[in-house]
Every structure is written in C-alpha cells, then in structure tokens.
Backbone as numpy.savetxt, mean C-alpha at the origin, in Angstrom:
# Nx Ny Nz CAx CAy CAz Cx Cy Cz
-27.68 -17.61 -102.02 -26.88 -17.58 -100.81 -26.05 -18.85 -100.79
-24.72 -18.67 -100.67 -23.79 -19.80 -100.69 -23.49 -20.21 -99.27
-23.63 -21.45 -98.91 -23.37 -21.98 -97.56 -22.16 -22.90 -97.64
-21.15 -22.59 -96.78 -19.91 -23.38 -96.78 -20.05 -24.46 -95.74
-19.98 -25.68 -96.10 -20.14 -26.82 -95.20 -18.81 -27.50 -95.04
-18.36 -27.61 -93.71 -17.04 -28.21 -93.42 -17.25 -29.68 -93.11
-16.55 -30.51 -93.77 -16.69 -31.93 -93.59 -15.87 -32.40 -92.40
-16.25 -33.49 -91.80 -15.48 -34.03 -90.65 -14.06 -34.37 -91.05
-13.83 -34.76 -92.18 -12.48 -35.09 -92.59 -11.59 -33.87 -92.60
-12.17 -32.74 -93.04 -11.38 -31.49 -93.05 -10.99 -31.07 -91.65
-11.90 -31.20 -90.67 -11.62 -30.80 -89.27 -10.53 -31.66 -88.69
-10.57 -32.93 -88.91 -9.53 -33.81 -88.40 -8.18 -33.47 -89.00
-8.20 -33.10 -90.30 -6.96 -32.74 -90.94 -6.36 -31.49 -90.33
-7.22 -30.50 -90.05 -6.72 -29.26 -89.43 -6.16 -29.53 -88.04
-6.83 -30.37 -87.25 -6.33 -30.69 -85.90 -5.00 -31.41 -85.99
-4.86 -32.26 -86.96 -3.61 -32.96 -87.13 -2.49 -31.99 -87.47
-2.82 -31.00 -88.32 -1.81 -30.00 -88.68 -1.40 -29.16 -87.46
-2.40 -28.79 -86.63 -2.08 -27.99 -85.42 -1.20 -28.80 -84.48
-1.52 -30.07 -84.31 -0.73 -30.91 -83.42 0.69 -31.05 -83.95
0.83 -31.22 -85.26 2.17 -31.33 -85.82 2.95 -30.04 -85.66
2.25 -28.90 -85.85 2.95 -27.61 -85.69 3.38 -27.41 -84.24
2.52 -27.80 -83.28 2.89 -27.64 -81.86 4.04 -28.57 -81.53
4.00 -29.79 -82.09 5.07 -30.73 -81.78 6.39 -30.26 -82.37
6.33 -29.65 -83.54 7.57 -29.16 -84.15 8.14 -27.97 -83.37
7.22 -27.16 -82.74 7.71 -25.97 -82.03 8.22 -26.29 -80.63
7.90 -27.44 -80.08 8.36 -27.80 -78.73 9.79 -28.27 -78.78
10.56 -27.72 -77.81 11.94 -28.18 -77.66 11.98 -29.25 -76.59
13.13 -29.84 -76.44 13.28 -30.88 -75.41 13.13 -30.29 -74.01
13.63 -29.05 -73.82 13.52 -28.40 -72.49 12.07 -28.13 -72.15
11.29 -27.64 -73.13 9.89 -27.35 -72.89 9.13 -28.64 -72.59
9.47 -29.71 -73.33 8.81 -30.99 -73.08 9.10 -31.48 -71.67
10.37 -31.29 -71.20 10.74 -31.73 -69.85 9.99 -30.92 -68.80
9.86 -29.59 -69.06 9.16 -28.75 -68.08 7.68 -29.10 -68.02
7.09 -29.35 -69.20 5.68 -29.75 -69.23 5.47 -31.08 -68.52
6.40 -31.97 -68.69 6.30 -33.27 -68.02 6.41 -33.11 -66.51
7.37 -32.23 -66.07 7.51 -31.99 -64.63 6.28 -31.33 -64.04
5.72 -30.35 -64.78 4.51 -29.69 -64.30 3.35 -30.65 -64.20
3.21 -31.48 -65.22 2.14 -32.47 -65.20 2.31 -33.44 -64.05
3.58 -33.85 -63.80 3.85 -34.75 -62.68 3.50 -34.11 -61.34
3.90 -32.83 -61.19 3.57 -32.13 -59.93 2.07 -31.98 -59.77
1.36 -31.70 -60.88 -0.09 -31.55 -60.79 -0.74 -32.85 -60.38
-0.27 -33.95 -60.97 -0.84 -35.25 -60.61 -0.55 -35.57 -59.14
0.70 -35.23 -58.68 1.06 -35.47 -57.27 0.19 -34.63 -56.35
-0.06 -33.35 -56.71 -0.90 -32.48 -55.90 -2.32 -33.01 -55.83
-2.83 -33.47 -56.98 -4.19 -34.02 -56.99 -4.27 -35.26 -56.09
-3.21 -36.05 -56.10 -3.20 -37.25 -55.26 -3.18 -36.88 -53.78
-2.37 -35.87 -53.42 -2.32 -35.43 -52.01 -3.66 -34.85 -51.57
-4.28 -34.05 -52.43 -5.60 -33.48 -52.10 -6.62 -34.58 -51.90
-6.56 -35.60 -52.73 -7.50 -36.70 -52.64 -7.29 -37.49 -51.35
-6.03 -37.71 -50.97 -5.73 -38.48 -49.76 -6.06 -37.70 -48.48
-5.79 -36.38 -48.47 -6.01 -35.57 -47.25 -7.45 -35.18 -47.05
-8.30 -35.46 -48.00 -9.71 -35.09 -47.86 -9.95 -33.60 -47.99
-9.04 -32.89 -48.72 -9.20 -31.45 -48.86 -10.42 -31.10 -49.70
-10.92 -32.06 -50.44 -12.10 -31.78 -51.24 -13.31 -31.42 -50.38
-13.31 -31.94 -49.12 -14.42 -31.61 -48.22 -14.41 -30.14 -47.82
-13.23 -29.51 -47.91 -13.13 -28.11 -47.50 -13.49 -27.15 -48.62
-13.72 -27.66 -49.82 -14.02 -26.77 -50.94 -15.31 -25.98 -50.72
-16.41 -26.57 -50.16 -17.61 -25.74 -49.90 -17.34 -24.62 -48.90
-16.54 -24.94 -47.84 -16.23 -23.91 -46.86 -15.39 -22.80 -47.49
-14.45 -23.18 -48.34 -13.63 -22.17 -49.03 -14.49 -21.32 -49.95
-15.47 -21.96 -50.60 -16.37 -21.21 -51.48 -17.16 -20.18 -50.68
-17.65 -20.59 -49.48 -18.39 -19.63 -48.65 -17.48 -18.51 -48.16
-16.23 -18.83 -47.82 -15.29 -17.80 -47.38 -15.01 -16.81 -48.50
-14.94 -17.33 -49.73 -14.73 -16.44 -50.88 -15.93 -15.52 -51.07
-17.13 -16.09 -50.95 -18.34 -15.28 -51.13 -18.48 -14.21 -50.03
-18.14 -14.58 -48.77 -18.28 -13.64 -47.65 -17.12 -12.67 -47.53
-16.06 -12.89 -48.25 -14.89 -12.02 -48.16 -13.93 -12.41 -47.04
-14.23 -13.55 -46.33 -13.36 -13.97 -45.24 -11.99 -14.39 -45.74
-11.94 -14.99 -46.91 -10.66 -15.42 -47.46 -9.76 -14.23 -47.76
-10.37 -13.16 -48.25 -9.61 -11.95 -48.52 -9.05 -11.36 -47.23
-9.90 -11.40 -46.16 -9.42 -10.87 -44.88 -8.30 -11.74 -44.30
-8.40 -13.05 -44.51 -7.32 -13.93 -44.06 -6.02 -13.63 -44.79
-6.14 -13.35 -46.06 -4.95 -13.00 -46.85 -4.32 -11.71 -46.34
-5.19 -10.71 -46.06 -4.68 -9.45 -45.52 -4.03 -9.65 -44.14
-4.66 -10.49 -43.30 -4.07 -10.78 -41.99 -2.72 -11.47 -42.14
-2.62 -12.37 -43.10 -1.34 -13.04 -43.35 -0.29 -12.04 -43.81
-0.71 -11.06 -44.62 0.24 -10.03 -45.05 0.72 -9.18 -43.87
-0.24 -8.81 -42.97 0.14 -8.03 -41.78 1.10 -8.82 -40.90
0.80 -10.13 -40.72 1.68 -10.98 -39.92 3.06 -11.08 -40.56
3.08 -11.21 -41.90 4.37 -11.27 -42.59 5.15 -9.98 -42.43
4.45 -8.82 -42.52 5.14 -7.54 -42.34 5.68 -7.40 -40.92
4.86 -7.82 -39.92 5.32 -7.74 -38.54 6.50 -8.67 -38.31
6.48 -9.85 -38.94 7.58 -10.79 -38.79 8.86 -10.24 -39.43
8.69 -9.53 -40.53 9.87 -8.94 -41.17 10.44 -7.78 -40.35
9.54 -7.03 -39.64 10.01 -5.85 -38.90 10.58 -6.20 -37.53
10.28 -7.39 -37.03 10.78 -7.79 -35.71 12.25 -8.18 -35.82
13.08 -7.57 -34.95 14.50 -7.87 -34.95 14.80 -8.92 -33.88
16.04 -9.39 -33.87 16.44 -10.38 -32.87 16.37 -9.81 -31.46
16.71 -8.51 -31.33 16.64 -7.88 -30.00 15.20 -7.83 -29.49
14.28 -7.47 -30.40 12.87 -7.42 -30.01 12.36 -8.80 -29.62
12.79 -9.82 -30.36 12.38 -11.19 -30.03 12.91 -11.59 -28.66
14.18 -11.19 -28.36 14.74 -11.49 -27.06 13.98 -10.82 -25.93
13.62 -9.52 -26.16 12.86 -8.81 -25.12 11.48 -9.44 -24.92
10.84 -9.82 -26.04 9.53 -10.46 -25.93 9.63 -11.79 -25.21
10.70 -12.54 -25.47 10.89 -13.81 -24.78 11.11 -13.59 -23.30
11.91 -12.56 -22.93 12.12 -12.26 -21.51 10.83 -11.84 -20.84
10.02 -11.02 -21.56 8.74 -10.58 -20.98 7.80 -11.75 -20.77
7.73 -12.64 -21.76 6.86 -13.82 -21.62 7.35 -14.71 -20.50
8.68 -14.90 -20.41 9.23 -15.72 -19.33 8.95 -15.11 -17.96
9.14 -13.77 -17.85 8.84 -13.11 -16.59 7.37 -13.22 -16.21
6.49 -13.09 -17.21 5.06 -13.23 -16.94 4.69 -14.61 -16.46
5.25 -15.64 -17.11 4.97 -17.01 -16.68 5.52 -17.27 -15.29
6.73 -16.72 -15.00 7.29 -16.90 -13.65 6.43 -16.21 -12.60
5.92 -15.01 -12.94 5.03 -14.30 -12.01 3.75 -15.08 -11.76
3.16 -15.62 -12.82 1.95 -16.43 -12.66 2.22 -17.66 -11.80
3.39 -18.27 -11.97 3.73 -19.43 -11.16 3.88 -19.05 -9.69
4.53 -17.92 -9.42 4.68 -17.46 -8.04 3.33 -17.13 -7.42
2.45 -16.48 -8.18 1.11 -16.17 -7.67 0.35 -17.44 -7.35
0.48 -18.43 -8.22 -0.23 -19.69 -8.00 0.31 -20.42 -6.78
1.62 -20.38 -6.59 2.20 -21.07 -5.44 1.93 -20.36 -4.12
1.92 -19.03 -4.14 1.72 -18.28 -2.89 0.27 -18.19 -2.47
-0.66 -18.66 -3.31 -2.07 -18.59 -2.94 -2.63 -17.19 -2.96
-2.08 -16.32 -3.83 -2.53 -14.94 -3.88 -3.96 -14.81 -4.38
-4.45 -15.86 -5.04 -5.82 -15.76 -5.55 -6.83 -15.65 -4.42
-6.44 -16.13 -3.20 -7.36 -16.00 -2.06 -7.52 -14.56 -1.61
-6.55 -13.70 -1.98 -6.64 -12.29 -1.59 -7.43 -11.46 -2.59
-7.80 -12.04 -3.70 -8.53 -11.27 -4.72 -9.86 -10.74 -4.21
-10.68 -11.52 -3.46 -11.92 -10.92 -2.94 -11.67 -9.73 -2.02
-10.61 -9.83 -1.18 -10.29 -8.70 -0.28 -9.87 -7.49 -1.09
-9.05 -7.72 -2.11 -8.62 -6.61 -2.96 -9.82 -5.99 -3.68
-10.76 -6.82 -4.10 -11.95 -6.29 -4.77 -12.75 -5.40 -3.83
-12.90 -5.84 -2.55 -13.62 -5.00 -1.59 -12.85 -3.71 -1.30
-11.53 -3.80 -1.24 -10.72 -2.59 -1.00 -10.86 -1.61 -2.16
-10.91 -2.13 -3.37 -11.09 -1.26 -4.54 -12.47 -0.62 -4.52
-13.49 -1.42 -4.16 -14.86 -0.89 -4.12 -15.02 0.16 -3.03
-14.37 -0.03 -1.87 -14.50 0.90 -0.76 -13.55 2.08 -0.86
-12.60 2.03 -1.78 -11.63 3.12 -1.90 -10.44 2.98 -0.98
-10.36 1.84 -0.22 -9.24 1.67 0.70 -7.92 1.49 -0.04
-7.97 0.85 -1.19 -6.73 0.64 -1.96 -6.17 1.97 -2.44
-7.04 2.89 -2.85 -6.58 4.21 -3.27 -5.96 4.97 -2.10
-6.58 4.83 -0.90 -6.01 5.49 0.27 -4.66 4.90 0.64
-4.52 3.58 0.50 -3.21 2.96 0.76 -2.16 3.46 -0.23
-2.56 3.63 -1.48 -1.62 4.15 -2.48 -1.21 5.58 -2.14
-2.17 6.40 -1.70 -1.83 7.76 -1.30 -0.92 7.77 -0.08
-1.18 6.86 0.88 -0.32 6.77 2.06 1.09 6.36 1.66
1.21 5.45 0.71 2.53 5.04 0.23 3.24 6.21 -0.45
2.47 7.03 -1.21 3.09 8.20 -1.85 3.58 9.19 -0.79
2.78 9.40 0.26 3.19 10.32 1.34 4.45 9.79 2.01
4.49 8.48 2.30 5.67 7.90 2.93 6.90 8.04 2.03
6.70 7.81 0.73 7.82 7.95 -0.20 8.31 9.39 -0.26
7.37 10.35 -0.27 7.77 11.76 -0.27 8.52 12.12 1.00
8.01 11.62 2.15 8.70 11.90 3.42 10.09 11.27 3.43
10.19 10.06 2.86 11.50 9.38 2.82 12.47 10.15 1.92
11.95 10.71 0.82 12.83 11.48 -0.06 13.26 12.80 0.57
12.38 13.39 1.41 12.68 14.69 1.99 13.58 14.62 3.21
13.73 13.42 3.80 14.57 13.27 4.99 16.04 13.30 4.58
16.80 14.19 5.20 18.23 14.30 4.93 19.01 13.43 5.91
20.32 13.34 5.68 21.17 12.57 6.59 21.21 13.20 7.98
21.15 14.53 8.01 21.17 15.21 9.32 19.91 14.88 10.12
18.75 14.88 9.43 17.50 14.55 10.12 17.52 13.10 10.60
18.06 12.20 9.79 18.16 10.80 10.20 19.04 10.67 11.43
20.16 11.43 11.45 21.04 11.39 12.62 20.35 11.90 13.87
19.59 13.01 13.73 18.88 13.54 14.89 17.82 12.56 15.39
17.09 11.93 14.47 16.09 10.95 14.87 16.73 9.77 15.59
17.85 9.30 15.06 18.54 8.18 15.72 19.01 8.59 17.11
19.51 9.83 17.25 19.96 10.31 18.56 18.79 10.42 19.53
17.64 10.92 19.04 16.45 11.04 19.90 15.97 9.66 20.35
15.94 8.71 19.43 15.52 7.36 19.80 16.47 6.75 20.81
17.77 6.98 20.62 18.76 6.45 21.56 18.58 7.07 22.94
18.38 8.39 23.00 18.16 9.04 24.30 16.88 8.55 24.96
15.82 8.33 24.14 14.58 7.80 24.71 14.77 6.42 25.31
15.50 5.55 24.60 15.76 4.22 25.14 16.62 4.28 26.39
17.59 5.19 26.42 18.42 5.35 27.62 17.59 5.83 28.80
16.65 6.78 28.54 15.77 7.26 29.61 14.89 6.14 30.14
14.33 5.32 29.25 13.52 4.19 29.69 14.34 3.21 30.51
15.61 3.01 30.13 16.46 2.11 30.90 16.73 2.66 32.29
17.00 3.98 32.38 17.23 4.59 33.69 15.98 4.54 34.56
14.82 4.77 33.96 13.58 4.68 34.73 13.35 3.27 35.24
13.66 2.29 34.41 13.49 0.90 34.82 14.43 0.54 35.96
15.66 1.03 35.87 16.61 0.76 36.95 16.28 1.55 38.21
15.69 2.74 38.07 15.38 3.58 39.22 14.11 3.21 39.95
13.45 2.15 39.57 12.25 1.72 40.27 10.97 2.27 39.69
10.96 2.60 38.40 9.73 3.09 37.79 8.66 2.02 37.79
9.08 0.74 37.73 8.11 -0.34 37.77 7.36 -0.38 39.09
8.10 -0.17 40.18 7.44 -0.13 41.48 6.50 1.05 41.60
6.91 2.20 41.02 6.03 3.37 41.04 4.73 3.09 40.28
4.85 2.40 39.15 3.65 2.06 38.38 2.77 1.11 39.17
3.39 0.14 39.87 2.60 -0.78 40.70 1.88 -0.03 41.81
2.58 0.95 42.42 1.96 1.73 43.48 0.78 2.53 42.94
0.95 3.12 41.76 -0.14 3.87 41.15 -1.33 2.94 40.84
-1.04 1.70 40.41 -2.12 0.75 40.15 -2.87 0.42 41.43
-2.14 0.22 42.55 -2.81 -0.06 43.82 -3.65 1.14 44.27
-3.12 2.35 44.10 -3.88 3.54 44.46 -5.13 3.67 43.60
-5.02 3.28 42.33 -6.18 3.33 41.44 -7.23 2.30 41.85
-6.76 1.11 42.26 -7.70 0.07 42.65 -8.40 0.39 43.97
-7.71 1.08 44.90 -8.32 1.42 46.19 -9.09 2.72 46.15
-8.99 3.48 45.09 -9.70 4.75 45.00 -8.92 5.92 45.55
-7.69 5.67 46.05 -6.90 6.76 46.61 -6.48 7.75 45.54
-6.18 7.27 44.36 -5.77 8.17 43.29 -6.89 9.12 42.91
-8.11 8.61 42.91 -9.24 9.48 42.60 -9.44 10.54 43.67
-9.23 10.15 44.96 -9.36 11.13 46.03 -8.28 12.20 45.94
-7.08 11.77 45.59 -5.99 12.76 45.43 -6.32 13.71 44.29
-6.85 13.16 43.18 -7.20 14.03 42.06 -8.31 15.00 42.43
-9.18 14.62 43.39 -10.26 15.52 43.81 -9.76 16.57 44.79
-8.86 16.18 45.71 -8.40 17.10 46.75 -7.31 18.03 46.25
-6.52 17.56 45.32 -5.36 18.35 44.89 -5.74 19.72 44.33
-6.77 19.86 43.48 -7.12 21.22 43.03 -7.53 22.13 44.18
-8.26 21.60 45.18 -8.63 22.42 46.33 -7.40 22.84 47.12
-6.46 21.89 47.27 -5.23 22.22 47.99 -4.43 23.28 47.25
-4.40 23.20 45.95 -3.68 24.21 45.17 -4.36 25.57 45.29
-5.71 25.57 45.40 -6.41 26.84 45.58 -6.08 27.49 46.93
-5.78 26.66 47.97 -5.51 27.19 49.31 -4.02 27.25 49.62
-3.21 27.04 48.62 -1.76 27.05 48.86 -1.27 28.44 49.25
-1.97 29.48 48.75 -1.58 30.85 49.11 -1.81 31.09 50.60
-2.96 30.64 51.14 -3.22 30.81 52.57 -2.22 30.05 53.41
-1.86 28.83 52.98 -0.86 28.06 53.71 0.50 28.77 53.68
0.81 29.35 52.54 2.08 30.08 52.45 2.08 31.28 53.39
0.95 32.01 53.47 0.88 33.16 54.37 0.98 32.71 55.83
0.38 31.57 56.16 0.48 31.05 57.53 1.92 30.73 57.89
2.62 30.10 56.98 4.02 29.78 57.25 4.87 31.04 57.36
4.57 32.02 56.50 5.32 33.28 56.59 5.06 33.98 57.94
3.79 33.93 58.38 3.47 34.55 59.68 4.18 33.84 60.81
4.20 32.51 60.77 4.90 31.75 61.82 6.39 32.07 61.81
6.95 32.21 60.64 8.37 32.55 60.54 8.64 33.94 61.09
7.73 34.90 60.76 7.91 36.27 61.26 7.79 36.33 62.79
6.83 35.56 63.34 6.66 35.55 64.80 7.88 34.95 65.48
8.39 33.87 64.91 9.58 33.25 65.49 10.76 34.19 65.44
10.88 34.93 64.33 12.00 35.89 64.21 11.84 37.02 65.22
10.60 37.52 65.37 10.36 38.62 66.31 10.59 38.16 67.75
10.17 36.94 68.05 10.36 36.45 69.41 11.84 36.25 69.73
12.59 35.83 68.76 14.02 35.63 68.99 14.76 36.95 69.12
14.30 37.98 68.42 14.99 39.27 68.44 14.58 40.15 69.63
13.36 39.94 70.22 12.87 40.79 71.30 13.47 40.42 72.65
13.26 41.30 73.67 13.75 41.01 75.02 12.96 39.89 75.65
13.52 39.19 76.58 12.79 38.11 77.24 11.66 38.65 78.11
10.60 37.87 78.25 9.47 38.28 79.07 9.84 38.23 80.55
9.20 39.17 81.34 9.49 39.25 82.75 8.78 38.18 83.56
7.67 37.67 83.03 6.92 36.65 83.74 6.02 37.27 84.82
5.34 36.44 85.52 4.48 36.90 86.60 3.08 37.20 86.10
2.20 37.50 87.07 0.81 37.81 86.75 0.66 39.14 86.06
1.57 40.07 86.37 1.49 41.39 85.75 1.70 41.30 84.24
2.69 40.53 83.86 2.94 40.39 82.44 1.80 39.67 81.74
1.28 38.63 82.41 0.16 37.90 81.81 -1.07 38.78 81.72
-1.26 39.63 82.76 -2.42 40.54 82.75 -2.31 41.56 81.63
-1.12 42.10 81.44 -0.93 43.09 80.37 -1.12 42.46 78.99
-0.72 41.20 78.85 -0.91 40.51 77.57 -2.39 40.23 77.33
-3.09 39.86 78.39 -4.51 39.57 78.23 -5.31 40.81 77.91
-4.85 41.98 78.34 -5.56 43.22 78.07 -5.37 43.68 76.63
-4.40 43.11 75.92 -4.14 43.53 74.53 -5.26 42.99 73.63
-5.94 43.84 72.81 -7.01 43.36 71.93 -6.53 42.32 70.90
-5.32 42.47 70.41 -4.80 41.53 69.43 -4.62 40.14 70.04
-4.23 40.16 71.32 -4.10 38.86 72.00 -5.45 38.18 72.12
-6.48 38.93 72.44 -7.81 38.36 72.53 -8.29 37.83 71.16
-7.98 38.58 70.10 -8.36 38.12 68.75 -7.64 36.83 68.39
-6.35 36.76 68.73 -5.59 35.54 68.46 -6.12 34.37 69.25
-6.47 34.61 70.52 -7.03 33.53 71.34 -8.36 33.04 70.77
-9.19 33.98 70.30 -10.48 33.59 69.72 -10.26 32.77 68.44
-9.27 33.18 67.64 -8.96 32.45 66.39 -8.51 31.03 66.68
-7.63 30.88 67.69 -7.15 29.55 68.05 -8.27 28.69 68.61
-9.18 29.31 69.36 -10.31 28.56 69.91 -11.22 28.06 68.79
-11.52 28.96 67.84 -12.37 28.53 66.72 -11.69 27.45 65.88
-10.38 27.58 65.70 -9.65 26.58 64.92 -9.67 25.24 65.62
-9.55 25.24 66.95 -9.60 23.99 67.70 -10.97 23.35 67.58
-12.02 24.14 67.59 -13.37 23.60 67.45 -13.56 22.95 66.07
-13.10 23.63 65.02 -13.25 23.08 63.68 -12.46 21.79 63.50
-11.27 21.74 64.10 -10.47 20.52 64.00 -11.14 19.35 64.70
-11.72 19.59 65.88 -12.43 18.54 66.60 -13.67 18.06 65.85
-14.42 19.03 65.28 -15.64 18.63 64.55 -15.30 17.85 63.28
-14.24 18.27 62.58 -13.84 17.53 61.37 -13.34 16.16 61.70
-12.65 16.01 62.86 -12.16 14.70 63.28 -13.33 13.78 63.61
-14.38 14.34 64.23 -15.55 13.53 64.55 -16.26 13.08 63.26
-16.31 13.96 62.21 -16.97 13.58 60.98 -16.21 12.48 60.26
C-alpha cells in the first residue's frame, strides 16, 4: 500500500501559487470595490460596537427561534404595501379625520362632558336613551311629514289663540279668575256645583210654571173685566179649581216659611 505524504513546503508552495493566481485575476476596479466593501464592513463593526448592538444579539437569537423576527418582517411588508397603496387624497382625509377627532376630544374636555357619562350609563342601562332615540325618530318623521300648508294652518291657529287670550285679558278674564278663586276659597263654588245638577233636573217644572203664568196673564188680558162684589167672589169661591189653587198656594206658603226657618 503506497501512502502519499505531503510536505509542509509543498503546501506553502501551492498557497503561494493560488495567491498569485488570484492577484493576477484581480483588476483595479475589483480591488477598489473590495477595499470599499472592507471599509464599509469595518465602519459597520465600529458602529455596532459603539451603539452596544451586541447586547441585542441574544434577544434577536430568541426572536429567530420563536419566529417573532419572521412575523416582524411580514408586518413590515404589510406596512410597506399599505404605505404604497395610500394616496395623497387618502392621507389628506386621514389627516382631516384625525384633526376632527382631536378637536372633538378637546371640546369634550373643555365642556366637562365627562361628568355626564355616569348619567348616560344609567340611561343606557334603563333603556331611557333608546326611548329618547325613538322619540327623536318620531319627531323627525313628523317634521318630514308636515307640509307648508299644515305649517301655515298651525301658525294661524297659534295666532288666533294668542289673539283670544289677549281679548280675554282685556275683557276682564283676570277678574273672573280672581272671583272664581274667592268662590273656591269660601266654598260657594262647591255649593253651586252641588245645587246646579238639581236645578237642571227641575228646570222643566220651572219652565212649565212660567208658561202657566204667561197663559194666565194672556187669558186675563183677553177676558172681560170682573163685575166685583160679593156675588162674583162667591161664585169664584164655589169653583173647585179655585179651591185647588188656593190649597196649592197655601201649601207653597207653608213650605217657603219652613225652609226659611231652616
């Protein structure tokens, strides 16, 4: 078995040949680029050393192991895509929206609206806020359904109502109200309210009484004059109707006297 043994001198010779071949193949441009790259690498190493970035290498290693670095890269790609898709108009609208939001927050802070938050929370819990929203919808629907003609009629009705109130005020309605208040305080109004239904129930009898009195007056005016004397009085007293009328008047006089005494 033949064993080939390479001497140290042979290895050095081969390395020297490789170095010479590489040096012969390098152009001035390649040498300049290699020098620039080496300079940049040395500068980068110096910046890393000064900024203490070496302390972050363990954290970066853990992020690589956990896949967090990959997710950060993907997030950066999404952000880059979103930045590329956003136009100047969209940026302007976003700026206006952010400005409006900040202005609204400033107004809320200045007006002390945060003190109303507990009340709003209770209204939401009790359902009062929903009812207010429904009431606002009803009002809006009613406002939309009102035509110009209806508005004109309402304005005319309100104007006539105010004119009527003015006429009542000028006509002494205030004094009438004061009189009603005095009657209420003395109890007279309550007595009138109690007696008035009874009086209305007996209004028919009062009407018949007045009609009878009118008929008697008409008959007396149309008939011949009485002759007078005891004979005429005697003939009248003998009439049964006259006796009935006298009895009625006597009973009426008794009732009037007894009621006056009570």
